[in-house]
C-alpha positions as CSV (number, residue, x, y, z in Angstrom):
1,X,-24.3,-12.8,-7.3
2,X,-26.9,-10.8,-5.4
3,X,-26.5,-7.4,-6.2
4,X,-28.4,-4.0,-4.8
5,X,-28.0,-0.3,-5.2
6,X,-28.9,1.2,-2.0
7,X,-29.4,4.7,-0.5
8,X,-27.4,5.0,3.2
9,X,-28.6,7.8,5.0
10,X,-26.0,9.7,6.6
11,X,-25.4,13.4,8.0
12,X,-25.0,14.8,5.1
13,X,-27.8,13.2,2.7
14,X,-28.2,10.0,1.2
15,X,-25.0,8.0,-0.1
16,X,-25.9,5.3,-3.2
17,X,-24.1,2.5,-2.6
18,X,-23.5,-0.6,-4.5
19,X,-23.4,-3.9,-2.9
20,X,-22.2,-7.1,-4.0
21,X,-22.5,-10.5,-2.3
22,X,-22.8,-14.5,-3.0
23,X,-26.2,-15.8,-4.1
24,X,-26.1,-18.4,-1.3
25,X,-24.9,-18.7,2.2
26,X,-24.3,-15.5,4.6
27,X,-23.8,-13.8,6.2
28,X,-20.4,-13.1,5.0
29,X,-17.4,-10.9,5.9
30,X,-17.7,-7.0,5.3
31,X,-15.3,-5.4,2.6
32,X,-15.6,-1.8,2.3
33,X,-14.2,-0.9,-1.3
34,X,-13.7,2.8,-1.6
35,X,-13.3,4.5,-5.3
36,X,-10.8,6.4,-7.0
37,X,-11.1,10.0,-7.6
38,X,-12.6,9.1,-11.4
39,X,-15.7,7.8,-9.6
40,X,-18.1,5.3,-9.7
41,X,-18.3,3.1,-12.7
42,X,-18.6,-0.5,-14.3
43,X,-14.5,-1.2,-13.6
44,X,-15.2,-0.7,-9.9
45,X,-18.2,-2.5,-9.9
46,X,-16.3,-5.4,-11.8
47,X,-13.7,-5.3,-9.2
48,X,-16.6,-5.5,-6.5
49,X,-18.0,-8.3,-8.2
50,X,-14.6,-10.1,-8.3
51,X,-14.3,-10.0,-4.1
52,X,-18.0,-11.2,-3.8
53,X,-17.1,-14.1,-5.5
54,X,-15.0,-15.4,-3.4
55,X,-17.2,-15.0,-0.6
56,X,-17.3,-11.6,0.9
57,X,-20.4,-9.1,1.1
58,X,-18.8,-6.1,-0.8
59,X,-20.1,-2.4,-0.3
60,X,-18.6,0.1,-2.8
61,X,-20.4,3.7,-2.0
62,X,-20.2,7.0,-4.1
63,X,-18.5,9.2,-2.0
64,X,-19.3,11.9,-4.1
65,X,-22.6,11.9,-3.2
66,X,-22.9,15.3,-1.2
67,X,-22.3,16.5,-4.8
68,X,-25.7,15.0,-6.4
69,X,-26.2,11.9,-8.1
70,X,-25.2,13.2,-11.6
71,X,-21.2,13.3,-9.9
72,X,-20.4,10.1,-12.2
73,X,-18.0,11.1,-15.1
74,X,-17.3,10.0,-18.8
75,X,-14.4,8.2,-20.6
76,X,-12.2,11.7,-20.5
77,X,-12.3,12.3,-17.2
78,X,-9.0,11.7,-16.7
79,X,-7.9,13.9,-19.6
80,X,-6.6,17.2,-18.2
81,X,-8.1,20.0,-19.4
82,X,-11.2,18.6,-20.7
83,X,-14.8,19.4,-19.3
84,X,-15.4,16.0,-17.4
85,X,-11.7,16.4,-15.4
86,X,-12.8,20.0,-14.8
87,X,-16.3,18.8,-13.3
88,X,-14.8,16.1,-11.0
89,X,-11.8,18.1,-9.8
90,X,-14.2,20.1,-8.8
91,X,-15.8,17.9,-6.3
92,X,-12.7,15.9,-5.5
93,X,-11.1,18.9,-4.4
94,X,-13.8,19.8,-1.8
95,X,-13.1,16.0,-0.3
96,X,-11.7,15.9,3.2
97,X,-10.9,12.8,5.8
98,X,-13.1,13.9,8.7
99,X,-16.6,13.4,6.6
100,X,-15.6,10.3,4.8
101,X,-14.8,8.6,8.4
102,X,-18.6,9.6,9.3
103,X,-19.6,8.0,5.9
104,X,-17.7,4.7,7.0
105,X,-19.8,4.8,10.2
106,X,-22.8,5.2,8.6
107,X,-21.8,2.1,6.1
108,X,-20.5,0.2,9.1
109,X,-24.0,0.4,10.9
110,X,-26.0,0.1,7.7
111,X,-24.0,-3.6,7.2
112,X,-25.0,-4.8,11.1
113,X,-29.0,-4.0,10.5
114,X,-28.7,-5.7,7.4
115,X,-27.6,-8.7,8.8
116,X,-26.2,-10.0,5.7
117,X,-22.6,-8.9,7.3
118,X,-20.9,-11.4,9.8
119,X,-19.5,-10.6,13.2
120,X,-16.5,-9.6,13.7
121,X,-13.7,-7.7,12.0
122,X,-14.3,-6.0,8.6
123,X,-12.0,-4.8,5.4
124,X,-11.7,-1.9,4.0
125,X,-9.5,-0.9,0.7
126,X,-9.1,2.2,-1.2
127,X,-7.4,3.1,-4.3
128,X,-5.8,7.1,-5.5
129,X,-7.6,9.1,-3.1
130,X,-9.3,6.4,-0.8
131,X,-6.0,5.0,0.2
132,X,-5.9,7.8,3.1
133,X,-9.4,7.3,3.6
134,X,-9.0,3.4,4.0
135,X,-5.9,3.6,6.5
136,X,-7.9,6.6,8.3
137,X,-10.9,4.5,9.0
138,X,-8.3,1.8,10.3
139,X,-7.7,4.0,13.2
140,X,-10.9,5.7,13.5
141,X,-13.0,2.2,13.9
142,X,-10.0,0.3,15.6
143,X,-12.5,-2.2,17.3
144,X,-14.5,-2.8,13.8
145,X,-11.9,-2.6,11.0
146,X,-9.4,-6.1,11.1
147,X,-7.7,-5.3,7.5
148,X,-7.0,-2.0,5.8
149,X,-5.4,-1.5,2.3
150,X,-4.1,1.7,0.2
151,X,-3.6,0.7,-3.7
152,X,-1.5,4.1,-4.6
153,X,-2.9,6.0,-2.3
154,X,-1.9,9.9,-2.6
155,X,0.0,11.9,-0.1
156,X,-0.2,9.6,2.4
157,X,1.6,12.1,4.4
158,X,0.1,15.1,4.5
159,X,-1.0,18.3,6.6
160,X,-4.2,16.7,6.5
161,X,-6.6,16.7,9.7
162,X,-6.0,12.2,10.3
163,X,-3.5,12.0,7.7
164,X,-2.8,8.4,8.2
165,X,0.9,9.3,8.8
166,X,-0.4,10.9,11.8
167,X,-2.3,8.0,13.3
168,X,-0.7,4.7,12.2
169,X,-0.1,3.6,15.6
170,X,-4.1,3.9,16.6
171,X,-5.1,0.9,14.0
172,X,-5.4,-2.5,15.4
173,X,-6.2,-4.2,11.8
174,X,-3.2,-4.6,9.9
175,X,-2.3,-2.5,7.1
176,X,-1.2,-3.1,3.7
177,X,0.7,-0.2,1.5
178,X,1.0,-1.1,-1.9
179,X,2.9,1.9,-3.8
180,X,3.8,2.6,-7.6
181,X,7.4,3.4,-8.5
182,X,6.5,5.9,-10.6
183,X,3.9,8.0,-9.0
184,X,4.3,12.2,-8.9
185,X,0.9,11.8,-6.2
186,X,2.9,9.2,-4.1
187,X,6.6,9.9,-4.8
188,X,9.5,7.7,-3.5
189,X,10.7,10.1,-0.4
190,X,7.2,10.3,0.7
191,X,6.7,6.6,0.6
192,X,10.4,6.8,2.8
193,X,9.2,8.7,5.2
194,X,6.1,7.2,5.7
195,X,8.2,3.6,6.0
196,X,10.2,5.1,9.0
197,X,6.9,6.2,10.7
198,X,5.3,2.6,9.9
199,X,7.7,0.5,11.3
200,X,8.0,2.6,14.6
201,X,3.9,2.3,14.8
202,X,4.6,-1.5,15.3
203,X,1.8,-2.7,13.1
204,X,2.4,-6.2,11.3
205,X,1.4,-4.8,7.6
206,X,3.6,-3.7,5.3
207,X,4.5,-0.9,2.8
208,X,5.6,-2.5,-1.0
209,X,6.5,-0.3,-3.7
210,X,5.9,-2.5,-7.0
211,X,8.8,-1.8,-9.5
212,X,8.2,-0.4,-12.8
213,X,4.7,0.4,-13.1
214,X,2.6,3.8,-12.7
215,X,-0.4,5.0,-10.4
216,X,-3.0,3.3,-11.6
217,X,-1.7,0.1,-12.4
218,X,-4.0,-2.4,-11.0
219,X,-7.3,-0.9,-13.1
220,X,-7.7,-3.2,-15.9
221,X,-9.1,-0.4,-18.3
222,X,-6.3,2.3,-17.2
223,X,-3.4,2.9,-19.9
224,X,-0.8,1.7,-17.7
225,X,-2.8,-1.6,-16.6
226,X,0.5,-3.6,-15.6
227,X,-1.3,-7.2,-15.5
228,X,1.7,-8.8,-13.3
229,X,1.3,-6.0,-10.8
230,X,-2.3,-6.0,-10.8
231,X,-3.0,-9.4,-9.9
232,X,0.1,-9.4,-7.6
233,X,-2.2,-6.6,-5.8
234,X,-5.1,-9.1,-5.8
235,X,-3.0,-11.6,-4.3
236,X,-2.0,-9.5,-1.6
237,X,-5.3,-8.4,-0.8
238,X,-7.2,-11.5,-1.0
239,X,-4.4,-13.0,1.2
240,X,-4.9,-9.9,3.9
241,X,-8.5,-10.7,3.7
242,X,-8.4,-14.4,4.4
243,X,-5.7,-13.9,7.5
244,X,-8.0,-11.3,8.9
245,X,-11.4,-11.7,7.8
246,X,-11.5,-15.4,7.2
């Protein structure tokens, strides 16, 4: 595998980004992998590597870069009341969709300049807080994003500017929205509302509810990891990218 960490210039600074792609061959179809709220860590880099081993040029950005390079967090980042959780939340709560869409644009431009991304459609997927970002990117860049996936995305129906439920019809790429049965950040009544809007959008993709699992089920180091559901998530994601990216 070829791995690098590069700084991608944006209107707001330098976005530290992990790049991973096969050692031989290329250019490769581009995949943007958007992090969850706990931030960049080896667990995510390993997931990026898994995608790269099957032939993709994967970019994993630190979306917290506006708050500085120290925006990586310790093992107790998800423990409510911990100092690391408070430090992460101070950054997370300032995140909105429009600046992240500018970051996506910067990554697409960087990939094109690099010569390592194949021409044609790109993919984007996000977990947790980045589920909405992935779907919004498909609507913001419909000529570039051929596939987008959200895994237990938070508040996919909200009052946020460019909330995914408002822009489903603008996406030309195939969308896949994966939800956990038990998720306080994406309750089933919200998923039902989103399903009705999704059906009206005419998108060829799907919304899938995974029974019996909790928010975070796809992360191997999370307490709630469910191996069958985690492997199903890989099956769905890889099939989506094979169909739409090659």
